Backbone of each chain as ProteinMPNN parsed JSONL, in Angstrom:
{"seq_chain_A": "XXXXXXXXXXXXXXXXXXXXXXXXXXXXXXXXXXXXXXXXXXXXXXXXXXXXXXXXXXXXXXXXXXXXXXXXXXXXXXXXXXXXXXXXXXXXXXXXXXXXXXXXXXXXXXXXX", "coords_chain_A": {"N_chain_A": [[-1.555, -2.928, 18.6], [-2.774, -5.464, 16.435], [-2.443, -7.896, 18.011], [-1.496, -6.932, 20.339], [-2.638, -5.787, 23.398], [-3.724, -3.065, 25.12], [-4.759, -1.794, 28.208], [-6.379, 0.286, 30.755], [-8.006, 2.133, 28.08], [-8.525, 4.762, 28.493], [-7.819, 6.646, 31.412], [-8.316, 8.025, 34.57], [-6.856, 9.723, 37.238], [-6.329, 10.585, 40.646], [-4.168, 12.908, 42.186], [-1.304, 11.566, 43.869], [-2.035, 8.956, 43.819], [-1.255, 5.606, 42.908], [-1.134, 3.985, 39.728], [-1.838, 1.297, 37.528], [-1.0, 0.23, 34.299], [-2.018, -1.957, 31.804], [-0.448, -4.332, 29.638], [-0.737, -6.669, 27.199], [0.36, -9.371, 25.124], [0.103, -11.42, 22.219], [1.881, -12.237, 20.4], [4.084, -13.684, 20.686], [6.546, -12.446, 21.134], [9.793, -11.735, 22.341], [10.818, -9.313, 23.378], [9.659, -6.472, 25.107], [8.303, -3.183, 25.407], [7.937, 0.07, 27.006], [6.772, 3.212, 26.121], [6.508, 6.756, 26.48], [4.43, 9.326, 25.4], [4.268, 12.707, 24.648], [2.853, 15.778, 23.64], [4.62, 17.13, 20.879], [6.946, 16.03, 21.746], [7.699, 13.548, 20.895], [8.433, 10.038, 21.132], [9.304, 8.679, 24.132], [11.443, 6.531, 25.858], [10.576, 4.481, 28.591], [10.773, 1.971, 30.059], [12.209, -1.195, 29.312], [12.086, -4.711, 28.346], [13.813, -7.612, 27.648], [13.534, -10.225, 28.111], [11.806, -12.696, 29.986], [11.44, -11.919, 33.487], [13.371, -10.071, 33.507], [14.383, -6.686, 33.181], [15.11, -3.36, 31.989], [15.935, 0.034, 32.739], [14.763, 2.883, 30.881], [15.131, 5.994, 29.259], [13.601, 7.722, 30.762], [12.79, 6.676, 33.415], [12.241, 7.312, 36.026], [9.907, 7.394, 38.674], [8.332, 5.41, 37.694], [7.388, 1.932, 37.515], [7.987, -1.565, 36.641], [7.088, -4.958, 35.716], [7.983, -8.272, 34.743], [6.796, -11.016, 34.63], [5.646, -12.914, 33.106], [5.882, -13.986, 29.68], [3.966, -12.901, 28.066], [3.049, -10.589, 29.247], [3.491, -7.237, 30.392], [3.222, -5.133, 32.617], [2.832, -1.643, 33.494], [3.481, 0.461, 36.14], [2.501, 3.549, 37.242], [3.683, 5.633, 39.493], [3.116, 7.606, 42.514], [5.287, 9.156, 42.723], [5.936, 10.068, 40.218], [6.254, 13.061, 38.646], [4.854, 14.386, 36.681], [2.563, 12.884, 35.404], [0.562, 12.841, 33.457], [-0.186, 11.813, 30.289], [0.205, 10.085, 27.095], [0.495, 6.661, 26.88], [2.403, 4.164, 25.492], [2.711, 0.792, 24.571], [4.95, -1.588, 23.312], [6.091, -4.318, 21.231], [8.704, -6.548, 20.195], [11.312, -8.356, 18.375], [14.014, -10.022, 20.068], [16.794, -8.03, 20.959], [16.161, -5.846, 19.438], [16.361, -5.731, 16.641], [14.541, -5.525, 14.664], [11.205, -4.774, 13.463], [9.021, -2.835, 15.484], [5.975, -3.419, 17.183], [3.102, -1.703, 17.969], [0.809, -1.128, 20.625], [-2.552, 0.175, 21.086], [-2.453, 2.199, 22.893], [-2.674, 4.007, 26.052], [-4.368, 6.534, 27.616], [-3.531, 8.586, 30.169], [-4.81, 10.653, 32.643], [-4.202, 12.92, 35.138], [-5.893, 14.242, 37.766]], "CA_chain_A": [[-2.457, -3.333, 17.514], [-2.364, -6.737, 15.839], [-1.99, -8.832, 18.967], [-1.113, -6.236, 21.585], [-3.792, -5.209, 24.021], [-3.462, -2.132, 26.236], [-5.924, -1.371, 28.918], [-7.523, 0.778, 30.028], [-7.674, 3.098, 26.979], [-8.543, 6.089, 29.21], [-7.726, 6.499, 32.873], [-8.192, 9.277, 35.344], [-6.234, 9.407, 38.551], [-6.101, 11.727, 41.521], [-2.785, 13.093, 42.585], [-0.967, 10.775, 45.019], [-2.435, 7.553, 43.609], [-0.556, 4.805, 41.895], [-2.034, 3.336, 38.722], [-1.144, 0.291, 36.716], [-1.442, 0.099, 32.922], [-1.777, -3.287, 31.384], [-0.044, -4.582, 28.252], [-0.708, -8.115, 26.949], [0.675, -9.6, 23.753], [0.02, -12.855, 21.8], [2.738, -12.344, 19.226], [5.242, -14.544, 21.053], [7.766, -11.685, 21.032], [10.56, -11.765, 23.545], [11.059, -7.985, 23.897], [8.491, -5.557, 25.268], [8.752, -1.806, 25.726], [6.959, 1.111, 27.329], [7.079, 4.553, 25.693], [5.578, 7.836, 26.841], [4.281, 10.333, 24.318], [3.754, 14.001, 25.011], [2.789, 16.636, 22.415], [5.849, 17.767, 20.447], [8.148, 15.386, 22.406], [8.004, 12.262, 20.314], [8.233, 8.87, 22.008], [10.478, 8.524, 25.043], [11.51, 5.154, 26.414], [10.454, 4.372, 30.006], [11.392, 0.703, 30.485], [12.105, -2.298, 28.309], [12.331, -6.03, 28.803], [14.156, -8.479, 26.552], [13.244, -11.599, 28.432], [11.035, -12.813, 31.25], [12.147, -11.714, 34.745], [14.494, -9.127, 33.366], [13.988, -5.47, 32.54], [16.075, -2.283, 32.143], [15.437, 1.407, 32.663], [15.023, 3.616, 29.701], [15.56, 7.343, 29.419], [12.726, 8.473, 31.728], [12.23, 5.691, 34.267], [11.935, 7.825, 37.358], [8.531, 7.479, 38.982], [7.643, 4.289, 37.089], [7.951, 0.586, 37.775], [7.401, -2.582, 35.71], [7.441, -6.343, 36.07], [7.845, -9.148, 33.583], [6.615, -12.381, 35.228], [5.245, -13.774, 32.008], [6.272, -13.493, 28.376], [2.865, -12.206, 27.409], [2.573, -9.429, 29.974], [4.491, -6.268, 30.817], [2.471, -4.001, 33.172], [3.604, -0.462, 33.922], [2.868, 1.207, 37.262], [2.869, 4.966, 37.342], [3.652, 5.845, 40.926], [2.857, 8.961, 42.931], [6.537, 9.856, 42.573], [6.071, 10.582, 38.895], [5.79, 14.4, 38.908], [3.985, 14.838, 35.559], [2.174, 11.631, 34.775], [-0.463, 12.916, 32.455], [0.49, 11.51, 29.004], [-0.268, 8.95, 26.342], [1.431, 5.636, 27.123], [2.361, 3.163, 24.442], [3.404, -0.461, 24.794], [5.358, -2.129, 22.059], [6.812, -5.56, 21.299], [9.594, -6.813, 19.066], [12.257, -9.425, 18.535], [15.117, -9.757, 20.955], [17.868, -7.28, 20.44], [15.731, -4.662, 18.731], [16.844, -5.635, 15.262], [13.429, -5.501, 13.701], [10.035, -3.953, 13.599], [8.262, -2.755, 16.702], [4.545, -3.465, 17.009], [2.63, -0.916, 19.03], [-0.555, -1.191, 21.015], [-3.357, 1.359, 20.812], [-2.135, 3.254, 23.812], [-3.488, 4.32, 27.168], [-4.28, 7.939, 27.969], [-3.645, 8.792, 31.619], [-4.988, 12.036, 33.058], [-4.18, 13.148, 36.593], [-6.815, 15.336, 38.077]], "C_chain_A": [[-1.881, -4.654, 17.006], [-1.778, -7.676, 16.848], [-1.439, -8.207, 20.257], [-2.323, -5.518, 22.126], [-3.356, -4.333, 25.169], [-4.755, -1.84, 26.905], [-5.568, -0.713, 30.244], [-7.094, 1.771, 28.904], [-7.626, 4.517, 27.56], [-8.543, 5.803, 30.684], [-7.557, 7.813, 33.512], [-7.738, 8.919, 36.736], [-6.134, 10.666, 39.329], [-4.623, 11.735, 41.906], [-2.501, 12.245, 43.863], [-1.359, 9.333, 44.889], [-1.529, 6.904, 42.643], [-1.596, 4.274, 40.92], [-1.228, 2.419, 37.886], [-1.805, 0.199, 35.315], [-1.064, -1.274, 32.396], [-1.353, -3.37, 29.938], [0.093, -6.103, 28.075], [-0.48, -8.321, 25.428], [0.547, -11.129, 23.475], [0.844, -13.076, 20.576], [3.943, -13.216, 19.47], [6.58, -13.791, 20.904], [8.462, -11.715, 22.419], [10.649, -10.326, 24.189], [9.765, -7.164, 23.998], [8.995, -4.24, 25.822], [7.596, -0.911, 26.175], [7.541, 2.456, 26.905], [6.037, 5.564, 26.227], [5.578, 8.863, 25.716], [3.598, 11.578, 24.86], [3.725, 14.872, 23.719], [4.116, 17.276, 22.098], [7.132, 17.099, 21.014], [8.49, 14.034, 21.822], [7.751, 11.144, 21.304], [9.508, 8.686, 22.825], [10.342, 7.182, 25.814], [11.495, 5.2, 27.965], [11.166, 3.171, 30.541], [11.31, -0.247, 29.287], [12.555, -3.604, 28.935], [12.674, -6.915, 27.61], [13.812, -9.907, 26.808], [12.501, -11.609, 29.775], [11.976, -12.667, 32.455], [13.354, -10.841, 34.597], [14.005, -7.861, 32.667], [15.044, -4.395, 32.826], [15.34, -0.911, 32.045], [15.758, 2.03, 31.355], [15.477, 5.039, 30.073], [14.82, 8.11, 30.523], [12.067, 7.551, 32.719], [11.807, 6.169, 35.637], [10.417, 7.985, 37.574], [7.673, 6.343, 38.329], [8.246, 2.998, 37.579], [7.283, -0.409, 36.829], [7.691, -3.961, 36.341], [7.262, -7.137, 34.794], [7.866, -10.618, 34.043], [6.231, -13.391, 34.168], [5.612, -13.132, 30.687], [5.222, -12.612, 27.774], [2.503, -10.846, 27.989], [3.681, -8.517, 30.458], [3.792, -5.038, 31.4], [3.392, -2.845, 33.601], [2.824, 0.204, 35.046], [3.41, 2.646, 37.268], [2.637, 5.344, 38.84], [3.388, 7.319, 41.262], [4.12, 9.805, 42.891], [6.754, 10.467, 41.201], [5.406, 12.032, 38.929], [4.84, 14.943, 37.831], [3.472, 13.666, 34.821], [1.164, 11.716, 33.626], [0.206, 12.822, 31.021], [-0.239, 10.389, 28.343], [0.836, 7.89, 26.439], [1.288, 4.547, 26.11], [3.271, 1.97, 24.758], [3.733, -0.982, 23.432], [6.078, -3.483, 22.317], [7.698, -5.703, 20.086], [10.508, -7.975, 19.347], [13.354, -9.081, 19.478], [16.22, -9.04, 20.258], [17.491, -6.086, 19.632], [16.182, -4.591, 17.274], [15.707, -5.563, 14.212], [12.336, -4.582, 14.105], [9.492, -3.995, 14.961], [6.811, -2.74, 16.409], [4.005, -2.742, 18.243], [1.159, -1.275, 19.38], [-1.302, 0.094, 20.743], [-3.152, 2.503, 21.787], [-3.158, 3.419, 24.959], [-3.289, 5.803, 27.541], [-4.562, 8.139, 29.417], [-3.819, 10.272, 31.899], [-5.03, 12.139, 34.572], [-4.978, 14.386, 36.886], [-6.296, 16.146, 39.302]], "O_chain_A": [[-0.686, -4.926, 17.126], [-0.705, -8.228, 16.602], [-0.974, -8.916, 21.149], [-2.965, -4.739, 21.422], [-2.69, -4.8, 26.093], [-5.769, -1.653, 26.233], [-4.558, -1.087, 30.841], [-5.932, 2.171, 28.834], [-6.803, 5.345, 27.17], [-9.173, 4.857, 31.156], [-6.757, 8.639, 33.072], [-8.185, 7.936, 37.327], [-5.881, 11.728, 38.76], [-3.951, 10.705, 41.939], [-3.31, 12.203, 44.79], [-1.045, 8.538, 45.774], [-1.072, 7.516, 41.679], [-2.775, 4.135, 41.249], [-0.075, 2.7, 37.559], [-3.027, 0.104, 35.201], [0.083, -1.702, 32.53], [-1.817, -2.598, 29.099], [0.929, -6.739, 28.716], [-1.013, -7.598, 24.587], [0.826, -11.973, 24.326], [0.571, -13.981, 19.787], [4.736, -13.461, 18.561], [7.608, -14.393, 20.594], [7.827, -11.719, 23.473], [10.559, -10.188, 25.409], [8.918, -7.172, 23.105], [9.96, -4.18, 26.585], [6.445, -1.104, 25.782], [8.662, 2.801, 27.28], [4.859, 5.245, 26.393], [6.624, 9.206, 25.165], [2.515, 11.519, 25.443], [4.539, 14.661, 22.819], [4.702, 17.917, 22.971], [8.245, 17.567, 20.775], [9.486, 13.429, 22.22], [6.939, 11.292, 22.217], [10.611, 8.559, 22.294], [9.283, 6.809, 26.318], [12.318, 5.888, 28.568], [12.062, 3.295, 31.377], [10.469, -0.11, 28.399], [13.299, -3.618, 29.916], [11.906, -6.968, 26.65], [13.786, -10.728, 25.891], [12.569, -10.667, 30.564], [13.097, -13.177, 32.476], [14.255, -10.851, 35.436], [13.29, -7.946, 31.669], [15.79, -4.506, 33.799], [14.313, -0.754, 31.383], [16.811, 1.799, 30.762], [16.133, 5.238, 31.096], [15.367, 9.032, 31.13], [10.847, 7.627, 32.869], [11.071, 5.469, 36.334], [9.73, 8.621, 36.774], [6.446, 6.351, 38.423], [9.403, 2.933, 37.993], [6.201, -0.167, 36.294], [8.416, -4.093, 37.327], [6.515, -6.756, 33.893], [8.846, -11.336, 33.851], [6.469, -14.589, 34.324], [5.653, -11.908, 30.566], [5.537, -11.671, 27.046], [1.785, -10.054, 27.378], [4.723, -9.003, 30.897], [3.765, -3.994, 30.749], [4.539, -3.04, 34.004], [1.632, 0.475, 34.903], [4.618, 2.884, 37.296], [1.506, 5.353, 39.327], [3.434, 8.176, 40.379], [4.052, 11.029, 43.011], [7.649, 11.294, 41.025], [4.214, 12.185, 39.194], [4.096, 15.889, 38.092], [3.893, 13.436, 33.688], [0.956, 10.737, 32.909], [1.034, 13.653, 30.647], [-1.164, 9.802, 28.904], [1.989, 8.176, 26.118], [0.188, 4.046, 25.877], [4.426, 2.126, 25.153], [2.942, -0.861, 22.497], [6.581, -3.757, 23.407], [7.473, -5.055, 19.064], [10.486, -8.529, 20.446], [13.613, -7.895, 19.68], [16.568, -9.361, 19.122], [18.367, -5.356, 19.167], [16.364, -3.499, 16.736], [15.962, -5.545, 13.008], [12.499, -3.721, 14.969], [9.474, -5.057, 15.585], [6.407, -2.091, 15.444], [4.35, -3.065, 19.379], [0.386, -1.674, 18.51], [-0.714, 1.032, 20.206], [-3.606, 3.624, 21.557], [-4.32, 3.03, 24.847], [-2.162, 6.251, 27.751], [-5.679, 7.903, 29.879], [-3.022, 11.076, 31.417], [-5.849, 11.476, 35.208], [-4.748, 15.448, 36.308], [-6.936, 17.111, 39.72]]}, "seq_chain_B": "XXXXXXXXXXXXXXXXXXXXXXXXXXXXXXXXXXXXXXXXXXXXXXXXXXXXXXXXXXXXXXXXXXXXXXXXXXXXXXXXXXXXXXXXXXXXXXXXXXXXXXXXXXXXXXXXX", "coords_chain_B": {"N_chain_B": [[24.305, 8.548, 24.192], [22.185, 7.647, 21.391], [20.941, 10.316, 19.344], [18.238, 11.625, 17.762], [17.119, 13.793, 15.353], [14.431, 15.575, 13.897], [12.822, 17.035, 11.097], [10.489, 18.829, 9.022], [8.578, 20.037, 11.916], [5.923, 20.438, 11.429], [3.953, 19.999, 8.453], [2.47, 21.025, 5.561], [0.765, 20.095, 2.705], [-0.593, 20.178, -0.65], [-3.009, 18.012, -1.992], [-1.727, 15.468, -4.033], [0.733, 16.572, -4.406], [4.222, 16.246, -3.428], [5.765, 15.115, -0.373], [8.299, 15.604, 1.928], [10.249, 14.459, 4.574], [12.739, 14.915, 6.934], [15.493, 13.437, 8.742], [18.111, 13.379, 11.158], [20.837, 11.682, 12.632], [22.958, 10.771, 15.453], [24.698, 8.717, 16.175], [27.172, 7.108, 14.619], [27.274, 4.383, 14.301], [24.764, 3.443, 14.116], [22.363, 1.34, 12.492], [19.864, 0.714, 11.676], [16.854, 1.99, 10.423], [13.793, 2.94, 10.833], [10.508, 4.127, 9.749], [7.574, 5.469, 11.143], [4.039, 5.678, 11.103], [1.476, 7.568, 12.613], [-1.818, 7.663, 13.396], [-4.512, 9.659, 14.619], [-5.063, 9.196, 18.016], [-4.234, 6.532, 18.025], [-1.828, 3.785, 18.02], [1.572, 3.99, 16.792], [2.452, 2.85, 13.474], [4.553, 0.779, 11.508], [5.741, 1.952, 8.431], [7.775, 1.908, 6.567], [11.147, 0.755, 6.292], [14.77, 0.969, 6.597], [17.987, -0.413, 6.175], [21.518, -0.171, 6.976], [23.027, -1.018, 4.913], [21.916, -0.341, 2.626], [20.975, 2.163, 0.259], [18.629, 3.314, -0.623], [15.14, 2.776, -0.568], [12.034, 1.612, -1.813], [8.486, 1.693, -1.68], [5.769, 1.542, -3.278], [4.141, 4.5, -3.151], [5.828, 5.507, -1.318], [9.097, 6.269, -0.198], [12.385, 5.769, 1.132], [15.467, 7.319, 1.845], [18.934, 7.0, 2.475], [21.746, 8.49, 3.817], [24.707, 7.679, 4.828], [27.191, 8.827, 5.312], [26.685, 11.522, 5.808], [24.967, 11.134, 7.87], [22.128, 11.179, 7.739], [18.664, 10.614, 6.962], [15.766, 10.24, 4.923], [12.237, 10.588, 4.4], [10.112, 10.09, 1.71], [7.122, 11.002, 0.294], [5.071, 10.491, -2.403], [2.582, 11.817, -4.726], [0.595, 12.637, -2.807], [-2.192, 11.912, -0.622], [-5.284, 12.675, 1.029], [-5.621, 10.823, 3.085], [-3.059, 10.289, 3.89], [-2.495, 12.104, 5.82], [-1.27, 12.524, 9.015], [0.824, 11.836, 11.892], [4.254, 11.497, 11.577], [6.993, 9.475, 12.399], [10.476, 9.264, 12.648], [13.147, 6.942, 13.309], [16.0, 5.464, 14.933], [18.561, 2.977, 15.33], [21.267, 1.273, 16.831], [21.884, -1.83, 16.318], [23.72, -3.49, 17.322], [24.525, -2.678, 19.774], [22.446, -1.416, 21.026], [19.095, -1.628, 22.335], [16.624, -0.592, 22.048], [14.534, 1.47, 20.029], [15.351, 4.785, 19.139], [13.588, 7.668, 18.893], [12.615, 10.357, 16.619], [11.069, 13.644, 17.097], [8.775, 13.792, 15.707], [6.634, 14.547, 12.877], [3.95, 16.448, 11.915], [1.837, 15.807, 9.367], [-0.227, 17.382, 7.037], [-2.472, 16.896, 4.509], [-4.098, 18.629, 2.149], [-7.184, 18.795, 0.358]], "CA_chain_B": [[23.401, 7.723, 23.419], [21.694, 8.158, 20.066], [20.075, 11.473, 19.293], [17.571, 11.729, 16.442], [16.431, 15.092, 15.18], [13.467, 15.392, 12.746], [12.327, 18.271, 10.566], [9.989, 19.849, 9.931], [7.65, 19.563, 12.907], [4.625, 20.438, 10.754], [4.139, 20.132, 7.017], [1.161, 21.029, 4.878], [0.888, 19.996, 1.257], [-1.805, 19.948, -1.367], [-3.19, 16.655, -2.472], [-1.082, 15.212, -5.31], [2.117, 17.072, -4.259], [5.145, 15.363, -2.685], [6.117, 15.497, 0.969], [9.616, 15.119, 2.359], [10.563, 14.622, 5.985], [14.167, 14.588, 7.075], [16.026, 13.164, 10.089], [19.553, 13.22, 11.33], [21.161, 10.88, 13.835], [24.274, 11.137, 15.989], [25.559, 7.552, 16.389], [27.558, 6.571, 13.274], [27.16, 2.933, 14.264], [23.365, 3.081, 13.913], [22.256, 0.561, 11.285], [18.479, 0.378, 11.332], [16.155, 3.297, 10.389], [12.379, 2.772, 10.464], [9.565, 5.229, 9.739], [6.291, 5.04, 11.662], [2.896, 6.637, 10.879], [0.57, 7.473, 13.778], [-3.084, 8.338, 13.181], [-4.988, 10.232, 15.869], [-5.604, 8.254, 19.021], [-3.753, 5.18, 17.756], [-0.428, 3.529, 18.125], [2.341, 4.111, 15.516], [2.591, 1.639, 12.652], [5.703, 0.87, 10.614], [5.39, 2.072, 7.046], [8.888, 1.574, 5.739], [12.435, 0.856, 7.069], [15.971, 0.784, 5.76], [19.163, -0.8, 6.941], [22.628, 0.726, 6.602], [23.719, -1.531, 3.742], [21.129, 0.042, 1.484], [20.888, 3.629, 0.174], [17.283, 3.745, -0.979], [14.164, 1.708, -0.575], [10.736, 2.17, -2.216], [7.229, 0.831, -1.549], [4.712, 2.243, -3.963], [4.321, 5.986, -3.144], [6.734, 5.849, -0.221], [10.522, 5.887, -0.338], [13.28, 6.317, 2.178], [16.809, 7.391, 1.406], [19.89, 7.003, 3.637], [23.136, 8.977, 3.573], [25.473, 7.282, 6.034], [28.301, 9.768, 5.508], [26.087, 12.752, 6.415], [24.144, 10.726, 8.978], [20.744, 11.582, 7.672], [17.766, 9.815, 6.176], [14.578, 11.012, 4.557], [11.034, 9.918, 3.944], [9.49, 10.81, 0.583], [5.762, 10.508, -0.086], [4.682, 11.118, -3.647], [1.169, 11.823, -4.98], [-0.053, 12.587, -1.47], [-3.625, 11.825, -0.533], [-5.823, 13.101, 2.355], [-5.462, 9.761, 4.125], [-1.703, 10.354, 4.332], [-2.458, 13.025, 6.932], [-0.945, 11.802, 10.221], [2.097, 12.182, 12.477], [5.253, 10.561, 11.121], [8.153, 9.474, 13.276], [11.649, 8.509, 12.217], [13.863, 6.328, 14.439], [17.326, 4.924, 14.615], [19.007, 1.962, 16.291], [22.46, 0.476, 16.636], [21.386, -3.145, 16.768], [24.862, -4.208, 17.943], [24.739, -2.242, 21.145], [21.208, -0.866, 21.566], [17.956, -2.56, 22.382], [15.373, 0.109, 21.845], [14.578, 2.54, 19.083], [15.374, 6.221, 19.54], [12.614, 8.319, 17.972], [12.527, 11.794, 16.508], [9.958, 14.224, 17.811], [7.596, 13.653, 14.877], [6.22, 15.548, 11.9], [2.554, 16.379, 11.627], [1.609, 16.08, 7.946], [-1.546, 17.637, 6.635], [-2.689, 16.906, 3.083], [-5.403, 19.32, 1.924], [-7.813, 18.419, -0.904]], "C_chain_B": [[22.997, 8.368, 22.113], [20.801, 9.306, 20.236], [19.52, 11.623, 17.875], [16.819, 13.044, 16.352], [15.583, 14.955, 13.881], [12.921, 16.769, 12.408], [11.532, 18.042, 9.268], [9.051, 19.234, 10.968], [6.229, 19.534, 12.398], [4.884, 20.641, 9.285], [2.752, 20.035, 6.432], [1.366, 21.065, 3.404], [-0.483, 19.868, 0.627], [-1.82, 18.532, -1.954], [-2.517, 16.541, -3.888], [0.366, 15.703, -5.295], [2.907, 16.004, -3.462], [5.393, 15.955, -1.333], [7.452, 14.842, 1.306], [9.847, 15.46, 3.79], [11.993, 14.108, 6.226], [14.565, 14.325, 8.534], [17.536, 12.996, 10.04], [19.796, 12.407, 12.549], [22.64, 11.107, 14.204], [25.235, 9.964, 16.045], [25.916, 6.99, 15.045], [27.43, 5.136, 13.199], [25.696, 2.493, 14.103], [23.191, 2.411, 12.538], [20.835, 0.166, 10.902], [17.679, 1.678, 11.454], [14.712, 3.097, 9.896], [11.608, 4.083, 10.471], [8.183, 4.67, 10.207], [5.243, 6.149, 11.345], [1.943, 6.411, 12.072], [-0.652, 8.278, 13.456], [-3.619, 8.709, 14.59], [-5.525, 9.207, 16.768], [-5.12, 6.845, 18.866], [-2.302, 5.024, 17.998], [0.304, 3.678, 16.78], [2.424, 2.768, 14.787], [3.748, 1.814, 11.693], [5.174, 0.991, 9.179], [6.552, 1.698, 6.092], [10.153, 1.618, 6.618], [13.561, 0.604, 6.125], [17.144, 0.388, 6.676], [20.433, -0.169, 6.292], [23.373, 0.168, 5.413], [22.947, -1.187, 2.463], [21.0, 1.535, 1.45], [19.469, 4.155, -0.055], [16.361, 2.549, -0.969], [12.784, 2.329, -0.935], [9.637, 1.155, -1.973], [6.074, 1.64, -2.071], [4.966, 3.776, -3.892], [5.271, 6.386, -2.038], [8.136, 5.391, -0.506], [11.303, 6.401, 0.842], [14.713, 6.267, 1.559], [17.711, 7.553, 2.618], [21.202, 7.514, 3.153], [23.966, 8.711, 4.792], [26.588, 8.244, 6.339], [27.834, 10.994, 6.237], [25.26, 12.38, 7.622], [22.78, 11.301, 8.877], [19.924, 10.683, 6.728], [16.471, 10.538, 6.037], [13.437, 10.125, 4.13], [10.436, 10.779, 2.815], [8.124, 10.152, 0.291], [5.362, 11.224, -1.341], [3.165, 10.974, -3.826], [0.36, 11.713, -3.693], [-1.601, 12.61, -1.569], [-4.096, 12.218, 0.902], [-5.544, 12.059, 3.471], [-4.0, 9.633, 4.533], [-1.525, 11.293, 5.538], [-2.336, 12.259, 8.231], [0.337, 12.412, 10.772], [3.075, 11.1, 12.033], [6.434, 10.676, 11.975], [9.278, 8.678, 12.6], [12.266, 7.927, 13.498], [15.128, 5.726, 13.997], [17.736, 3.938, 15.711], [20.382, 1.394, 15.846], [22.169, -0.874, 17.208], [22.524, -3.953, 17.45], [25.051, -3.881, 19.388], [23.432, -1.752, 21.788], [20.062, -1.911, 21.474], [16.641, -1.909, 22.185], [15.537, 1.23, 20.863], [14.648, 3.897, 19.734], [14.596, 6.969, 18.459], [12.874, 9.779, 17.85], [11.26, 12.324, 17.134], [8.696, 14.24, 16.923], [7.291, 14.842, 13.962], [4.674, 15.368, 11.664], [2.295, 16.833, 10.182], [0.133, 16.268, 7.707], [-1.649, 17.731, 5.122], [-4.038, 17.477, 2.802], [-5.896, 19.0, 0.501], [-7.707, 19.571, -1.903]], "O_chain_B": [[23.411, 9.479, 21.782], [19.976, 9.328, 21.149], [20.279, 11.733, 16.911], [15.978, 13.351, 17.196], [15.99, 14.303, 12.92], [12.599, 17.565, 13.291], [11.873, 17.148, 8.494], [8.759, 18.04, 10.906], [5.414, 18.73, 12.849], [5.832, 21.311, 8.875], [1.973, 19.132, 6.736], [2.053, 21.944, 2.884], [-1.44, 19.487, 1.301], [-0.797, 17.967, -2.343], [-2.714, 17.377, -4.77], [1.156, 15.262, -6.13], [2.359, 15.042, -2.924], [5.253, 17.163, -1.145], [7.686, 13.673, 1.0], [9.671, 16.607, 4.201], [12.377, 13.026, 5.781], [14.015, 14.938, 9.448], [18.128, 12.551, 9.057], [18.974, 12.452, 13.464], [23.445, 11.564, 13.391], [26.449, 10.156, 15.972], [25.049, 6.437, 14.369], [27.466, 4.612, 12.085], [25.423, 1.301, 13.967], [23.782, 2.843, 11.549], [20.611, -0.594, 9.959], [17.797, 2.389, 12.452], [14.454, 3.088, 8.693], [12.013, 5.042, 11.129], [7.712, 3.621, 9.769], [5.538, 7.345, 11.33], [1.65, 5.285, 12.475], [-0.544, 9.488, 13.255], [-3.213, 8.13, 15.597], [-6.366, 8.405, 16.363], [-5.617, 5.986, 19.594], [-1.589, 6.013, 18.167], [-0.313, 3.501, 15.729], [2.46, 1.704, 15.406], [3.914, 2.89, 11.118], [4.287, 0.246, 8.764], [6.331, 1.237, 4.972], [10.232, 2.404, 7.562], [13.377, 0.104, 5.015], [17.233, 0.834, 7.82], [20.37, 0.309, 5.16], [24.293, 0.825, 4.927], [23.269, -1.666, 1.375], [20.921, 2.155, 2.51], [19.156, 5.297, 0.279], [16.76, 1.439, -1.321], [12.419, 3.397, -0.444], [9.836, -0.058, -2.052], [5.457, 2.379, -1.304], [5.906, 4.273, -4.511], [5.489, 7.584, -1.857], [8.359, 4.281, -0.988], [10.906, 7.376, 1.479], [15.087, 5.32, 0.866], [17.335, 8.143, 3.631], [21.73, 7.014, 2.16], [23.912, 9.499, 5.737], [26.911, 8.464, 7.506], [28.487, 11.465, 7.168], [24.871, 13.281, 8.364], [22.291, 11.874, 9.85], [20.47, 10.075, 5.807], [16.093, 11.345, 6.887], [13.64, 9.048, 3.569], [10.278, 11.994, 2.94], [8.011, 8.944, 0.079], [5.315, 12.454, -1.357], [2.532, 10.136, -3.183], [-0.453, 10.804, -3.527], [-2.194, 13.227, -2.453], [-3.335, 12.083, 1.86], [-5.273, 12.403, 4.621], [-3.721, 8.9, 5.482], [-0.486, 11.257, 6.196], [-3.191, 11.429, 8.538], [0.875, 13.368, 10.213], [2.759, 9.913, 12.106], [6.886, 11.779, 12.285], [9.067, 7.589, 12.065], [11.955, 8.356, 14.609], [15.33, 5.491, 12.805], [17.313, 4.052, 16.861], [20.609, 1.088, 14.675], [22.196, -1.068, 18.423], [22.27, -4.982, 18.076], [25.638, -4.649, 20.15], [23.351, -1.69, 23.015], [20.074, -2.866, 20.697], [15.615, -2.589, 22.154], [16.576, 1.89, 20.852], [14.05, 4.116, 20.788], [14.919, 6.9, 17.274], [13.299, 10.42, 18.811], [10.454, 11.551, 17.651], [7.642, 14.676, 17.384], [7.652, 15.982, 14.252], [4.2, 14.3, 11.276], [2.481, 17.991, 9.81], [-0.68, 15.436, 8.11], [-0.978, 18.563, 4.51], [-5.048, 16.879, 3.174], [-5.103, 18.944, -0.438], [-8.18, 19.454, -3.034]]}, "name": "protein", "num_of_chains": 2, "seq": "XXXXXXXXXXXXXXXXXXXXXXXXXXXXXXXXXXXXXXXXXXXXXXXXXXXXXXXXXXXXXXXXXXXXXXXXXXXXXXXXXXXXXXXXXXXXXXXXXXXXXXXXXXXXXXXXXXXXXXXXXXXXXXXXXXXXXXXXXXXXXXXXXXXXXXXXXXXXXXXXXXXXXXXXXXXXXXXXXXXXXXXXXXXXXXXXXXXXXXXXXXXXXXXXXXXXXXXXXXXXXXXXXX"}
């Protein structure tokens, strides 16, 4: 929200297919993050990037991949290796070093059929 | 790494009453503690935060208290209104070594008229 655009908002996928979730920001923030949200589980960190062309795994990176070719964009690919991909995915941005507020997008809900 | 625990998981109060949500953290070096509010189908939004050099912070009906010795912090909402109904998340960060917030599992607050 407020300069972060996630798309699509809803996505359905068949088992075995890869899917890419888009996250674009115009806040000029260096750091970008992907979190996964499941009922009763809070927000769990998948990947984060502090600067272009660099990113690090979070707590639950298995089955996911990311790229950071531009400052404005941080797409997340949910691969067929992710065993339980149905979830609500949230992209966030913030200042370098995580010393301040995180701004979240509106989220993308992925359902695997 | 940092572990943040949040209680209660659900909370129901009558309009006008106060609501208190509590969190504990494990890393004594954590120094930044934000609270986020998430409405249904949307991304979380920061409502208040506190840093380790402060014991309490207020913003109108919302306040946060921090006890560094006990490693816990709390969110207090006074004069609750139905629009306060949402899921609230606490988080913690050691900005000297960490780069992403660690979130609690959330509290679903319901304010009944």
